[in-house]
C-alpha positions in Angstrom: -6.4 0.9 -11.4 -8.2 0.7 -8.1 -7.5 1.5 -4.5 -6.5 -1.8 -2.5 -4.7 -3.4 -5.5 -1.3 -4.8 -5.3 1.3 -4.4 -8.0 4.9 -5.8 -8.5 7.2 -2.9 -9.6 10.5 -3.9 -11.4 13.5 -2.0 -10.2 11.9 0.3 -7.9 13.8 3.6 -7.3 16.1 3.7 -4.3 15.6 0.0 -3.6 18.1 -2.8 -3.3 15.6 -5.5 -4.5 15.0 -6.0 -8.2 11.3 -6.0 -7.7 8.9 -5.0 -4.9 5.2 -5.3 -4.4 3.3 -2.0 -3.6 -0.4 -1.4 -2.5 -2.3 1.4 -4.1 -3.7 3.6 -1.4 -4.8 6.8 -3.3 -8.4 7.5 -3.2 -10.5 6.5 -6.3 -11.4 10.0 -7.1 -7.6 10.8 -7.6 -7.1 7.5 -9.4 -9.9 8.4 -11.8 -8.2 11.8 -12.6 -5.5 12.1 -15.2 -2.6 12.4 -12.8 0.7 10.6 -13.6 1.5 9.2 -10.1 -0.4 7.5 -7.3 0.2 7.0 -3.6 1.5 3.5 -2.7 2.7 1.6 0.3 5.6 -0.9 0.0 5.5 -4.6 1.0 8.4 -6.1 2.9 9.2 -9.7 3.8 9.9 -9.1 7.5 8.0 -7.4 10.2 9.9 -4.9 12.4 7.2 -4.4 15.1 5.8 -1.0 14.1 2.2 -0.3 14.9 1.9 1.0 11.3 2.5 -2.5 9.8 -0.2 -4.7 8.4 0.4 -8.4 7.8 -0.6 -9.8 4.3 0.3 -12.9 2.5 -0.9 -15.7 0.2 -4.5 -15.0 0.8 -3.9 -11.6 -0.7 -2.1 -12.8 -3.8 1.5 -12.9 -2.5 3.8 -16.0 -2.4 4.9 -15.5 1.2 3.7 -13.9 4.4 4.7 -10.3 4.2 4.0 -6.9 5.7 2.7 -3.6 4.4 4.9 -0.7 6.0 2.4 2.2 6.1 5.1 4.6 7.3 6.7 4.3 3.8 3.9 5.8 1.7 5.5 6.8 -1.6 4.4 8.2 -4.9 5.0 6.0 -8.1 4.3 6.8 -11.7 1.2 4.7 -13.0 3.4 3.2 -15.7 5.4 1.2 -13.3 2.4 -0.4 -11.8 1.7 -3.0 -14.5 2.3 -6.4 -12.9 -1.0 -7.0 -11.0 -0.7 -9.3 -8.0 -4.0 -9.2 -6.2 -6.6 -7.1 -4.2 -6.9 -6.7 -0.6 -10.3 -7.4 1.1 -12.4 -4.6 2.6 -11.5 -5.9 6.0 -7.8 -5.8 5.3 -8.2 -2.3 4.0 -9.7 -1.2 7.1 -6.5 -2.5 8.9 -4.5 -0.5 6.3 -6.6 2.6 6.9 -5.9 2.3 10.7 -2.2 1.9 10.1 -2.0 4.9 7.7 -3.7 7.0 10.5 -1.0 5.7 13.0 1.8 6.3 10.5 0.6 9.9 9.8 -0.3 10.6 13.5 -3.9 11.3 12.7 -6.1 11.8 15.8 -9.1 9.4 15.7 -11.3 12.4 16.9 -10.3 14.3 13.7 -12.0 11.4 11.7 -15.2 11.3 13.5 -16.6 14.3 11.6 -16.0 12.7 8.2 
Protein backbone atom coordinates (compact mmCIF):
# COMPACT_ATOMS: atom_id res chain seq x y z
CA UNK A 1 0.00 0.00 0.00
CA UNK A 2 1.29 3.44 -0.94
CA UNK A 3 0.31 7.07 -0.39
CA UNK A 4 -1.70 8.45 -3.35
CA UNK A 5 -3.45 5.14 -4.09
CA UNK A 6 -7.21 4.94 -4.53
CA UNK A 7 -9.20 1.97 -3.20
CA UNK A 8 -12.88 1.06 -3.39
CA UNK A 9 -14.24 0.11 0.02
CA UNK A 10 -17.35 -2.06 0.23
CA UNK A 11 -19.92 -1.06 2.87
CA UNK A 12 -17.92 1.78 4.45
CA UNK A 13 -19.03 2.55 7.99
CA UNK A 14 -21.56 5.37 8.49
CA UNK A 15 -22.15 5.63 4.72
CA UNK A 16 -25.38 5.26 2.75
CA UNK A 17 -23.55 3.99 -0.35
CA UNK A 18 -22.74 0.28 -0.73
CA UNK A 19 -19.19 1.24 -1.80
CA UNK A 20 -17.04 4.36 -1.82
CA UNK A 21 -13.56 5.12 -3.13
CA UNK A 22 -10.95 6.46 -0.70
CA UNK A 23 -7.51 8.00 -1.24
CA UNK A 24 -4.68 6.90 1.07
CA UNK A 25 -3.02 10.02 2.54
CA UNK A 26 -0.93 8.59 5.39
CA UNK A 27 2.80 9.16 5.04
CA UNK A 28 4.82 6.27 3.65
CA UNK A 29 6.75 5.83 6.91
CA UNK A 30 3.47 5.23 8.72
CA UNK A 31 2.25 2.91 5.96
CA UNK A 32 5.43 0.84 6.25
CA UNK A 33 4.86 0.38 10.00
CA UNK A 34 2.67 -2.44 11.34
CA UNK A 35 -0.33 -0.25 12.22
CA UNK A 36 -3.80 -1.62 11.50
CA UNK A 37 -5.35 1.58 10.14
CA UNK A 38 -4.44 4.34 7.71
CA UNK A 39 -5.66 7.89 7.03
CA UNK A 40 -7.85 8.26 3.96
CA UNK A 41 -9.90 10.91 2.16
CA UNK A 42 -13.31 9.97 0.71
CA UNK A 43 -14.35 10.48 -2.92
CA UNK A 44 -17.77 11.94 -3.70
CA UNK A 45 -19.69 12.29 -6.95
CA UNK A 46 -20.60 15.95 -6.56
CA UNK A 47 -18.67 19.06 -5.69
CA UNK A 48 -20.14 21.30 -2.98
CA UNK A 49 -17.73 24.20 -3.50
CA UNK A 50 -15.31 23.82 -0.61
CA UNK A 51 -11.74 25.08 -1.01
CA UNK A 52 -10.64 21.74 0.41
CA UNK A 53 -12.03 19.73 -2.53
CA UNK A 54 -9.88 18.31 -5.34
CA UNK A 55 -11.36 17.23 -8.68
CA UNK A 56 -10.41 13.75 -9.91
CA UNK A 57 -11.88 11.45 -12.54
CA UNK A 58 -11.25 8.95 -15.32
CA UNK A 59 -7.59 9.97 -15.72
CA UNK A 60 -7.13 8.85 -12.10
CA UNK A 61 -8.84 5.45 -12.52
CA UNK A 62 -12.43 6.45 -11.73
CA UNK A 63 -15.43 5.88 -13.99
CA UNK A 64 -16.82 9.41 -13.58
CA UNK A 65 -15.65 12.92 -12.66
CA UNK A 66 -15.59 13.08 -8.87
CA UNK A 67 -14.14 15.07 -6.00
CA UNK A 68 -11.93 14.33 -3.01
CA UNK A 69 -13.27 16.03 0.12
CA UNK A 70 -10.17 16.62 2.19
CA UNK A 71 -12.27 17.87 5.13
CA UNK A 72 -13.37 14.27 5.59
CA UNK A 73 -10.07 12.63 6.54
CA UNK A 74 -10.90 9.35 8.23
CA UNK A 75 -9.11 6.29 9.54
CA UNK A 76 -9.81 2.96 7.85
CA UNK A 77 -8.56 -0.53 8.60
CA UNK A 78 -6.05 -1.73 6.03
CA UNK A 79 -8.11 -4.86 5.46
CA UNK A 80 -10.98 -2.94 3.87
CA UNK A 81 -8.66 -1.30 1.31
CA UNK A 82 -8.42 -4.24 -1.07
CA UNK A 83 -10.06 -3.13 -4.33
CA UNK A 84 -7.32 -1.04 -6.02
CA UNK A 85 -8.65 1.68 -8.35
CA UNK A 86 -5.63 3.77 -9.35
CA UNK A 87 -2.84 6.10 -8.27
CA UNK A 88 -2.88 9.90 -8.34
CA UNK A 89 -0.07 11.73 -10.12
CA UNK A 90 2.44 13.78 -8.15
CA UNK A 91 0.84 16.96 -9.54
CA UNK A 92 -2.59 15.86 -8.31
CA UNK A 93 -1.12 14.94 -4.91
CA UNK A 94 0.27 18.50 -4.63
CA UNK A 95 -3.34 19.68 -5.02
CA UNK A 96 -4.39 17.20 -2.33
CA UNK A 97 -1.62 18.43 -0.01
CA UNK A 98 -2.81 22.03 -0.46
CA UNK A 99 -6.43 20.99 0.13
CA UNK A 100 -5.44 19.08 3.29
CA UNK A 101 -3.62 22.17 4.58
CA UNK A 102 -6.78 24.22 3.95
CA UNK A 103 -9.00 21.59 5.57
CA UNK A 104 -6.76 21.40 8.65
CA UNK A 105 -6.27 25.19 8.78
CA UNK A 106 -2.48 24.89 8.52
CA UNK A 107 -0.72 28.21 8.03
CA UNK A 108 1.62 28.05 4.98
CA UNK A 109 4.30 29.82 7.02
CA UNK A 110 4.36 26.82 9.36
CA UNK A 111 5.33 24.60 6.43
CA UNK A 112 8.24 26.70 5.16
CA UNK A 113 10.62 25.33 7.80
CA UNK A 114 9.92 21.75 6.75
